[in-house]
N, C-alpha and C positions, 0 to 999 in steps of 0.2 A: 496303213496306206500302201506300203510296198506290196503286201500280199494281195490286196485288192487290185492293184495295178498289174501284178504278175498274172492273176487269174484272167485279166482282160487282155493279156499280151501287150500291154501298154509300155511305153518307154519309162524307165525309172531313172531319174537323175539324182546323182549324189555328188557331194563336194569332195574333191580329191584330198586325201589325208585326214579327213575328219572321221570320228568314230566315238565309241563309248567303251568304258571299262565295265563289262558285264560280269556277273558272278552267278555261277551255277548253284542251285539249291544245295546240292551235296557239298560243295565247297563252303557255302555259308554255314551249314550245319557242322561241318568239321571245325571251322573257325570258332564258332560259338562254343563247341565242346572244349576246345583247347583253351580259349580265353576264360572259360569258367574256372579253370584250375591254375591260371598264372597269377603271380603275386600282384601285378599292376596292369590290368587290362585296359585302363582308360586311354593310354596313348594310341590305341589301335583303332583304325577306321574299319568299317565293314566292307569296304571295297577291297577285294582280295586278289583280283587278277592284275598282274603286272602290265600286260599289254592291252591297249585298246583294240577293239575289233572295229575295223573301218566300216563306214556305211557302204562302201563298195562291196566288201566281203558279205555284209548282211544282205544287200540287194541281190548279189549273185547267188547266195545260198537260198534266198527266198524264191528266186526264179527257178532254181534247180528243184527245190522241194515242191513247187507248184506245177512242175512239168511245163513251165511257161516258155513261150518264144519271145518274151520281153527282152528288149535291148536295155542294157545297163549303160547309161551315159554318164561318164565321170567329167564333171566340169571343174575348172581351175578355181582354187580358193583365192578370193580377192585379197584378203589380209594374210600376210606371211608370218604372223605372230606364231610362235610355237604353241601347240595345244597343251593345256595343263593336264597332268596325270597325277593320280594319287600315288604316293610312294608306298610300296608294299614290302619293303625289305624286312620289317619286323615280323610280319605275319609269315613271310616266306621262311624266315629263320625258325619260327616256332613250328611250322609245318614241314620243314625239310625241303622246300622248293616252291616254285611258282605254280599258280593255278591257271587253268585255261577253260573258258566257258564256251568254246566253239561247238563242242559236241552237244551241250545243253541248248544252245541256240538252234542248232539243226533239229534236235528232237522237238523243241517248242514249235518251230515252223512246220515240221511234218505233222504235228498234232493239230495245228490250226488248219492245215489243208484238209485233214480228215473230218473236222468238226464243222457242220453246217453253220453258216453265219446267222 
């Protein structure tokens, strides 16, 4: 929806502070390789990125990749409950640090811009 709106130069509304913990394919492959060799892989989730990528960041990246003039409008979140996050300490310990899917997100959006709908 964001990419479609960006290609129309339409306003994109996102809720402040909300986002998702995305995982790049390369990170997932690395995690699977490591977990295949650890003694007890069951306690590890497949979510490997520590930080969530906000919908605002995703929208702004979408607009940039589409070369769009869309305005990204950030609206206040009605509920101030903290957003839940997967804990990634174990996988970070196994891999030697945190993962970050922002480059994969940008590459994905740039691919979608090039591929006709």
